[in-house]
N, C-alpha and C positions, 0 to 999 in steps of 0.2 A: 191918130188913126189907129185904130187897134189892130194887133196880129191875132190873125186865127190861127188855131191849135193843127198841126198837120195832120194829114190824113190817117198816117199810120198811127199816131199817136191818138187820132178820135176813135180809131178800132180798137185800140187797147183797151182804151178808159170809156167802155160803152155808158151812157147815161152822165157823163161829167159834164160840168158846164166848159164852154171857150173859155181860156183865158185873156186876160187883159195885158197886155203890154208883152214885149220881148221877155222879159227877167221871168214872169209867171209862165209863159209857154216852155223857157229853157228847163225849168223846174219840172215842170209835169213831164217834159219829153225823156229825160235820162234818171230823176231823181231817185235816190234810195227809197224815199219814203213813199213812191208811186204805189198804188192798192195793187199792181201786179206783181209788184216785187215784192210787197206784203203777203201776198198770196203764193208767191214761188218759195221764200223762206222758209215758211211752215212746214210746206212740201218737203222741202231738201232736208228738212232736220227728222221729217218722220220716214223718210226712206232711210237716214242715216242709224235713227232707230231701231227700224225694222231688220238693216243688214247685223245690228250688232245683236238682237234678239236671235237672229238666225245662227248667229255665230256660236251664241251661248246654246243653242238647242243642238247642236251636232253633237254625232254620236261620242266624238273621242275628245272633246271639250275639257273633259276632268281628266283623262289619262295626260293630254300634254301639259295642263296647267300642273298637275302635281309632278310632272316630269321637269317642266321648266322652272319652276319655283324652287325647286330640290337640288337643280344644277347650279342657280345663281347663288343661292345662300351657300351651298358648299365652296363653290369660286370665291365667292366675296369672303367667307370664313377664313380660307386658306392665307388670302391675302392679308387680311387683317391678323391673325394670326403670326405671320411673320412681321407685321409691322411691330405688333405691341409687343412681342418676346424678344426681339432681336437686341435689344442692349442688354437686357437681364440675362439672356442666353450667352451672350458676349461676356460678361461679367463674369459669372459661375461658372460656365461650361467652357469657355474660352473658344465657343462657334456661334457665330451671332443665326445659324440657321436649325440648331438643335432642337428646340421643339417644332420649328417647322417642318424639321424633315419626320420627326415621331407624328405629327399630326396627317402629313402625307402620307405615311405608311398608315396610316388608319384610314383615311379616306381610300387607299388602293384597295386596302381589304373590303372595305362597306360597299364600295359599288356593287363590284361583282355580288356581295350578299343581296344588294337591292335588286338587282337585275334577276337573280333568280328566285328569289319571293314572288318577283313581278309574274314570272312563268309558274309559279306553283298552282296549283287548281286549289280552291276553297276548303276541301275535305282536308287536307294539310293543316292548315291555319286552327282548323276545328280540334285537332287531334294534338297540335303542337304545346297548345298550352299546358296541358297537364304535366309533360316531363319539365317544361323549360320552368315551371313553377315549382317543382319538386328541386331542382338543380340551385335555384334563387334561394331555396329556403335554407339548403345546405350551405351554400356561398354564406349568406347573412350569419348561421349559426357559427361558420369558419371565422368570420370578423371579429365575433366577440373573445374568442380564443389566440388568434395569431394576427389581428387586424393590428394596423399602423393607424395612429393618431395624428390628425395636422388639426391645428386651429379649435380643439375642444370636440371634435367629432371624430369619431372611430370609423372610417369607412372603406378603409381600402384593405387587401391583401397585395402583399409585396413579393412579386416574383420577379425581383432581379431588374430586369429592363423594363418590365412594365409593371403598372399599377392596376388591378381590377377591382373594381367597383360593385360587387353583387346586386347591390339596389339599381342599377339600371336596368338590368336585364328582370328585373323584378317587376318592374312598370309592365313589359311585356308581357309578361307570363300574367299577369293580374289581368290586363286586357283582353287577352286571348281565353283565357279560362272562365272569366265573369259571361264573355260573349257567348262564349258555347253554352256553359250553364243555364243561364236565361232563355237563349232560344231553344233548348231542348223544352224548357218548362212552357215555351209559348207555344211550340207546336203542341204540345202536349195539353193544353188550356189550363195550365196550373198557375197562370200570373194574376195572385192575390197578394197582398202587401204580407199575409204572414208567411207566404211561400218563397218572399224574396231573401228571409233572414239564412235560410239552411241552401247548403252550407256558404253562401256567397259574404255573407255579415262575417262569421267566424274564419274564413279564408283570409280577409281584408284585415281582420284586427288582428289576427297572428303576422300579418306582414309587416302592418304599421308598427306594433309593439317591438318587432325585432329590429326594423330600422330606428327606431327611437331609443332602444338601448345603445347603439352605436352614435346618437345625439345626433342625428339628420334630421331635424325638423323639416327640412326645405323638401327632401325626396317624401317623408310623410303626407305633406300637402299634395304634392303631386299624386300619390298614391289615393288620397280622398277626392282627387278632381276626376281620375278614372273610374272610382266606385258611384259615386253620384251620376255622372254623365250615364253609366249603364243604367240606373234606377229611372233617370230622366226618360231614356228613349223607349225603355220598357213600360211607362206609365203608370210609374209608381205615384199612390197622391201626396199631395203637397204637405200634408199635416207627417208624413214620413220623413221626407226631406227637413220640416223645421225642427223634430225631433232629434234626429242627426246631427245638423247642425250646432242645436244645441249644445249635444255632447261634446261636439268637437271642440267648440270655442271652449266650453268648459275645460275639456283636456290641453288646450292649447294654454289655456291661463295660468293651470296649475303648472304644466311644464316648463313654462319662463319663469315662473316665480321659484320654484327649486332650483333651478339652474344660474349662477350668479353672472354667466357671460351673455347667457340669453337677455337678463335684466338689462345688462351694459347695453345690449344692441337694441334694446327697445329704448332705450334713452339716449343713445345717439342718434336714431331714428328722428325721435321726437324733436332733437334741438340740436341736430349735426353743428351747426357755427358755434354754439355752446360748449361742444365738447369737440372742437376741431384738432384738438393734438393727443386726443384718447378715443373714445370710443366712437365719433364720427368725424375720423380720421378719413377712412376710405369713402366715406360718403361725400363728404367734403371734396376730397381729390376729384372724385367723379364728378360732381356737379362742375367744380373749375374746368374740366378736360371738354365736358358737354359745351358749356357757355362760350370757351374759348374758341370755339369754331364756326361760330356766325352761321350765314346762312348757307353757304359752300367750303367750308372747313378751310384747314390751313393747308391742305397738299396729302397727297398719300405719303406715308413717312415722315411727315414733319409732326408730329406728336411731342408735346413737351412733356406731359405726366409721365410717360411710359420709360422717363429717365429716372427710375428709383422714386417717383412720386406716389405713384399710385399700386397699390397691393393687388393683385391676380390681373393685370389689365390682361393677360389673354386666354382669361377665363372667364371668371366671374362679371368681370366689369371690362369686357370687349368692348360693348357698346357705348361706352363712353369713350375709347379712342375711336372707335369709328365716329360718333358726333366729331370729336374734336378734329379728325383728318377729313372727314368729306362733309361737315357740317350737316346744319339741318335736313337738308335735300337726301342727304345720305343717308340719316336716319328713318323718312319718310319711305326712302324705297324698301327700307328693311320691312317694316310694320307692312307696308302696301304687299310685298312677298309672302310674309306670315298670313294676312287676309286673304290674298288669291288661292294659299294653300289650304286653309281653313272652308273657305267657299266650295273649293274643288273637293274636300273629303266630304263634307256635307251633300253634295251635288250627288256623289256616289251613295251614298246613305239613303236617299231620298227616292232616286232611281232604280234601286236595285232593290227588291221586295223580299229577300231572304232575309228572315229576323237575323242570322248570325251577322250577314253582311252591314246591316244598319246598325247592329250595336257597335261591333267592332270599328267601323269607319266614323261613328260619332265618338268613340272612346278614344281613338287615336288623334282625332282633331283636339277632343278637351286637353290630351296630354300634352301635346306639341304646342298649340296654340296658347294653354294656361300656364305651361311653363314658359313660356317667350313672354306673355304678359307679367308674371311676376318676377324675374329677370329683370326686364326693361323698367318694370316700376319700382324697382329697388335702385337702380341706377339713376333715374331720374328723382327720386325720393318720395315717392307716395307710398310706397311698400317697405316694411323692414328690411334689411341684407338676410337673404336665407342661405347663399351660396348655391343657388340652382346656376347652371350654367346656360345660356342663351341655343337652343338646338341648332345644330348643322353651322354655327357659327363659332362657338366657343371653343378652346382647347380642351380635348379628352377622347379618347377612343373609347373608353367603355359606355359615355353616352351614344358615343355617335353612331357605333355599330347597331345598338337597339331601335332607333330611331330610323336608321337607313331600313333596316326590315319591316318597320312597321310601314316607312312609306313604299317599299315594295309591294306589300301586300295590297295596300290604295292601287296602287298600280293593276295587280291583278283583280280586284274587283272591279276597276273602270273597265277594263276588257270585256265584263260580261255584262255591261249597261246595255240596254236596248239599241240593237243596230250597231253596236262595237266592234263585235265580230266580222260582220259584213264589211265594214269601212275598214278595217284592217288588211281584211282579206284583198281588198280590192287596190289597197295601198301595196301590195307586193312584198316580197321579201325585204328584210333590213339589214342595215349595213352589216351587221353579226353575220349574217348567216352569208349576205353576198361576199363577203371577205373570206370568210370559210370555203365556199364555191371557186374563189379565184386560186387559193392556195392549195384547192384539189382536196381538202381535208369534209368537205359536205355533199350535200347531194346537189345538182344544178339548180342554179336559181331559178326561181319562175320567174316568167314575163311579167310584168305590170298588167293589170286588165285594162282594158280601155275604158273610162268611165266618160260616159255623154255630159258634155257641158250644159248648164242650164241656161235658156233661152231667156 
């Protein structure tokens, strides 16, 4: 005797045949493969996708992504600088927290710089590029005469307790100056490839040559990234890029062939394990650290390579220590944070229509994300070692402060996205304003405006 399908199931599956046997009735009644569930599952996925798109389309998405990713990378960087430098600091300085304290001071100075830049108007950044570029050129000239040399590169000015690297603010100066220069040309209708060379090309060449006189090939590459990103956003023809890249490659080959230590680095990169005790030593030790971490790492503070095996573990090769202690998952989190930071910067560039904002935002992304790619590529062995630090994570105040200033500029631009001002006003005063009002140092905190919930 055959069992009929219950009434509820028959209504839910209109047009289906009655099942034969109790087993089939049960399968039709509750099964995950029933047509009703199959219809409900895509609907749920579509609702989740729609909610995700709505979240990305909110006015303050870029603002919070830049702020959140920067804060997470800063916190992770402080933690990894402490772990990577503690052993060497104890051996050389007698204090395991020596470099951690110095990096903490840089972060303590950089966060207010970032916050102040986030409140400044666009006009300030348009004007700031010119004096910053002049100061950077003066600093680069001083490096040639009074700079200190380390590992074949003359990059730093010794000021006693701190080392100043003028090539780092030069990145910010070139980005602001170039963005304002091309934005003025765009507003005046002068964007032709012949007009792009003067004076942007001579200014970039002067900076690059002065940095190269200090034997800093890595920073020269970053300057070229900023320059090419400006040309790309402004719409330069592809043949112009081809000519510039050809000249850059030729100049790089000449610079490598004329300096013995650069040729040794290339040989160590091409065959690190064959030169494991000489030119490939740092690359090999970095790869050992990355491979030792596995999926989830040895644990925070448990690195073995930082015990005087891996040179510059707190700066150029901090990504190796991160991979050893936090594993593949930790490195993927760092890569994802840089990816989100780049996405947020490009989102600002596409949503704000002012030419200067578009150029400055895109070139900032090219600078920070490109520098991260070069550093990570050198650590994992797909690119030669250039001595470029990992932004926001590696030790070094000279690199950290300009980077935080550029991120503060992106926050300022994100405040001017469509609908961002209204959303900020509806949010009410921030924690700083509320704290000042509680201390009696500011005006009374505004009450939060009621926001109608969506039905």
